[in-house]
N, C-alpha and C positions, 0 to 999 in steps of 0.2 A: 321467970321474964316472961311475960307474956309476948302472943303473939306479934300483934305491932311494935313493941321495940325491936324486935327480931328482923322484919321486913326493914324498918329504918337502917338499921345497923349494914346488915347486906346492902343495903343500896348504896350506900359511902364508901363501904370498901369496892366494889366494881367502880363507882368513882374515882376512886383514889387509884388505881389501879392502871382506869384509864389515862388519866392524866400523865400518868409518870409515864406510862407508855409512850406517848404522845410528846413530851418533853426532850427523854432520849433520842428518839426521830428526829428532833429539831435539832439537837446535838449534833447528831450522825452527818446528818445531809451541812449544815454549817462546815465543819470541820472537812471535806471532801475536796479536792482541789478539780479544778475547773475542765473539762474536756478541751484538747486541743483538737482544733477544726484543721480538717487534711482536705487537700485538692485530689479528685478522682483522678488518677492513673490511666491514662490515653491509650489506648493499645490500639493498634497499626493492623490492619488485615495483613496476613501470611499468604504470600505467593511465593510461587515456582516457575525457575524460571528456566531457559534452555537457552547457552552460551553460544554466540555467532562464531561460525567458524567456515571463513568463505574458501570454499574447495572446488579442481573443475568435478562435472559430477556428467554421469548420460541420463538423458532421459527415460526415464521408466515408463512404459503405456500398460495400464492395466485394463483387465476384458473378461467376458468370460464367456464360453459357447457349449454346443454339444459337438462331439466326432460322429463323422462322415465318412464313409468309403469313396475313394476317388471314381472307382468305376463298381457300380452293381447293376447287374444281370438277370433278366430272368429268361432262364433255358427251357427250350418249347422243342416238341418232339419234329422233327425236321419231315419224318415218313410215318404212314401208319403201319399199327402192328402192336401185338401183344408183348408186353414188357416181360422179359425173361434173365434180367437182372438188372441188383439195382448195388451201387460200392455202400458199402457203410460210411463211406467219406460224406453219400448225399443225405446224410440224419443234419438237423438242424443243428449249428454249429460245428459238423464235420469238419477240417481240415482237408484240403486236397494239393497236390501239385498239378503245372500245367499238363494236356494233353493226356493227364492218367483217365481212363475209363470210369464213368459215373454211371450211366444206364444202357442195356443194351436192348431193343426189339427185336421177336425172332427173325433171324437174318434167311430162312429155310423159301419163306417167295421170290425174294430178291435174288437169291441165287439160282433161282431156275427162270428168272427172269433176263441173269445175264448169259447164261448159257443159251434161251432161247435168240434173244440177241446176238450173239456171238455165230450163231448159225445163219443169221439171217444175214451177218457181216458175211460171209461162208459164198453164202446163197449170190448175193450182188456183184462181188467179187467176180465170182466164175459169168455170171450175166454179163457182166465188161470186157472180163477176156476174149468170151465168145463174139462177143458183137464186133469186137476191137478186129477179132482173122477174119469176121467176114465181112468188113469193112475192107481190111488191106487185100482179101482175097477179089472181090468186085473191083476195084482198084487195079490191081494187075490185070486183069481182063480185059478193063477198058484200054490200056493203055496198051495191050497187044491187040487188040481189034483198029485200033488209031495209027497204029505205028508204032513201034517201042522206041528207033529212031531217032523219031518227031516227036519224043515226049517232052523236050527243052520250047519246043513253041507250041505246046498243047494246050487249050485253056482248058483250066480249074475244071472236073467232074462236076457232075447237077449232085449237089447236097443229100438227094435221096438214091445216087449210084452210091455217093460215098460214104451212106449210113447215118449221116453227120445227126440226126435228130434220135434215133436211136441211140448213137453214143453220148450222146448229152442227157437221157432219160438212164441209162445204165450207169453213168458215170453222177448223177443225183440219186438215183438208189442208192447207191454204195454210200454216198456223204450221208442221208437217213438212216443207214443200220449202223456206223458207224456212230453216228449222234443220239441213236436209242440206245448204242452198247455202253457209253460214256453218259449216257443219263443211268441205265442199269446198273451199272458200276459206282457212282455217285449213291444211285438211293441203299445200295447194299452198303459204303460205307456211314453213311447216314444211319446204321440201323445201331451202329453205334454213337454214344453221346460221351464227348471226350470234353476235359475243362479245359475253359479259354483262357485261366490264366490262374497264375499260385493265388487260391482262395479260401473261402468258407463259405459254406451254407448258413444260411438263415431261415429257410423254409423250403419244405417239401412238398408240394402237391400231388403226387403219384403212388404209387406200390407195386408190388411184385403180381401180374397176373392182368394187372389192368389194361386194356385196351385203350391204344391213346389213338385221336387222329391226326391227321398233321396240323400242326401247332398248338394242339396243347400243353398246358405248360406241367413244367417236369420239377423247376424249382427255381428260387430265386438265391442266384450268388452273388460275393462280392469279394474284390481284388483284396490282398494283404499286403504290398508294397508299399501303399501309400495311404495316409489318410489327411483329411482335413478338417479344419473348425471354424466356423463362421463369427466372429467376433466383431458388434459393433461398437462404434467409435465415434466422438464425437470428432467433429475438422476439424477442433482446435489441436486434439491431440496430433491428426496427420498433417500438423506442419512439423512434427518432431521426425516422422520414420518415414523410412523409404516405399514406396506402395508402386511398384511397376503397371504404367501404363497411365497412376493417378496424379502422384507428386515426381518422378521423375520419369522420360522416355523409354529407356533399358537402364540394363544393370540388377545387381541382387537386390531383392527386396531386404528389411531389417531383419535381425535375427530374434526369434523368440523362443521363450521358456513354455512349455506346457504343463502341469502339474493336476494331479486328481487324486483324489482318497478313495482306494478301491481296497477291497478285501484286507482292512485293517492294516494297508501297506499306503506309502504315497508315490503315486507313480510321477513320476518325470522323466519327458523328453524332451528333443531338442526338434527346433521344428525353422521355418522361414516365411517372411510374407511373402505371398505369389501375387495376387491382384486384389482388385476390390471389385465388387460385381458392380453391376450395371446400371443399379440406379441406387439412389439415400431412400430410405426408409421414410414415407411420408407423414405417418402418425409421431415418431421420436425424432426427425430431421438427423438420425445416425447412419453413416455410412458402414457397410457388413464388409468389411476386409476378411480377405480369405488367407489361412495361414496353412502350409504346408507341412504335414510328415512324414518321414520317411521310415519304414519298416516300424510300425509298431506293434507288431507281432515278435519283432525280435526279441523282445523281454519280457518277463511274468510278473506281477501282473502285466498284461498288454494294455493299448491303449483303445479298447474295444469300441466299434461303431454303437453310439446313444449314450456314452459318458459324460457328465457332464466335469467340465473342465473350466479349470482359470490360465488365463495365458499374463506372461510380461513381454512387452515387445522391449525391445532394445534400440532406444530411438539416439538422434544425435547430441553431440557434447554441447553439454550448456555453457560453461565457462565456468571462470570464478561465480557462484553462487550461494546462497545461505539454504542449508537444509533443513526445515523448522517442522515441527509438530502442525496439522491442521487447524489446532486449536489455538495455535499462535495468531491468526488470521483474526481481523475485528474485523467489521462493518463499513466501506467506505474504503477499501485497502489498506486499513492503520495495523498497529500494530503496537502493542505497550511496554517502552523499554524503561529500565530500572536505573540509574547511574546510580556510581558509588556513594551517595548521601542517601541513599535508600529512597530517593523522588521519583514519581513513576511520570512520563510523558509520552506521548501519543506521535506517534512516529508514521509518516507517510510512507510507502513501499512501492516496489515495482517488484510484480506476480506476474513472474512468466510462464509457470506452468502449476498448477491443484492437482493432486493426487488425491487417493482417497483418504489417504491417512499423511500427510504431508505436501509442502507448498516449497515453490522455489522460488528466493527473493536475488533479485539480480538487481537491485538499486535501491539506496533508504538505509541501509544497515553499513558493517563494517566487526571487523575482528575483536571480538572480547565483548560485545556488546550484549548485555542479559533482557533477553524476551519473556517477558510474561506468557506462559500457557495457562494458567488459572481464569477461571469465571469469574467475577467480580458482579453483584447485584449492583452497588454503586460505583461509579468510577468518574475522577474526574482529574485533566491535567496538573500535573504539580502535586498531587496526594502523596501522601508517607504510606509506603510501607513494609512489611519484612519479610525476607528474602529466605526461606526454608532451604536449610542445609542438603547437599543432595542426599541421593535414596530416603529421605526421612517424610513420613503421612502431611499432610495438608492439614492445618486447623486452621480457623479464622477466631 
């Protein structure tokens, strides 16, 4: 068989195989049943809800502030001299009691001044006594000259004869000497600087051996019996609080809880609203309210000055209200309520208070209503939704 014949046979064989495959594919296609058409399944959005429970509640107003001492004083030298003693409590952070000696100035000069003024007082007393005796003798002689039996009818003796100017001068000298002695005694006492109250030192401005002039700063101290926190509040929040002098004429202010994270612990103290400061902040339109805390150092860690704290002030009762997460409120004071058929409805409500993480609703909801707290990108009144089981993760 020549080469040309082989090529023809191979071509015919390939054609036969191709036609056989095409025929088989056509048979298989014709024998397969047609595909059934299905409608696409509609998946409604999955939402989380909060169930409404109308209960009485107290308004809680939250704020932040910095602890400041109620009393802070700069101690100064009341007399001049060299510092010969400084209490260890006068160091920054040192604690002291009222009346405790904190600093002493060399008292030697002032003791000498007391001794010298004591001598001046003695001298003035002697001069007055001598003048009084001379005046008595002069008056006695004058009466004898004019007749002692007629003394009742005699006119008063001349002032110079009775030594009245000399007596006035002697009395004045004695008063001046006594005043100088009192001043010397006072200066001697002032060489010792005592604590004006129970407190702590925050700064010290002098040291042992230093010469101080009258009025030189010694230390900056503050009282530890009370502290204050100024918290800035919106005027709407003030309508729920008792602020003496602002929202009420008299009576106690609202109670407050002060807390802070410090030294790995949570510091919690109780306080009370004391007053509002004199004016509204012009930039923020917020009202500065002062909260007073008693015994900030009674426990450890203390509520120290400069500490940043959070404050919760307990306001008046709100009556039956719905306490909902802040995420439940929509624009225009609306909430989304899901009924038992899974239909979402827009519901207008009256919000009487807004907190950082919650709202209080007084009208528009009833017990058992399910309010959506999930944020949906597209929503309409009457749309269908799926309600996620409690404690489940949200999926859309």
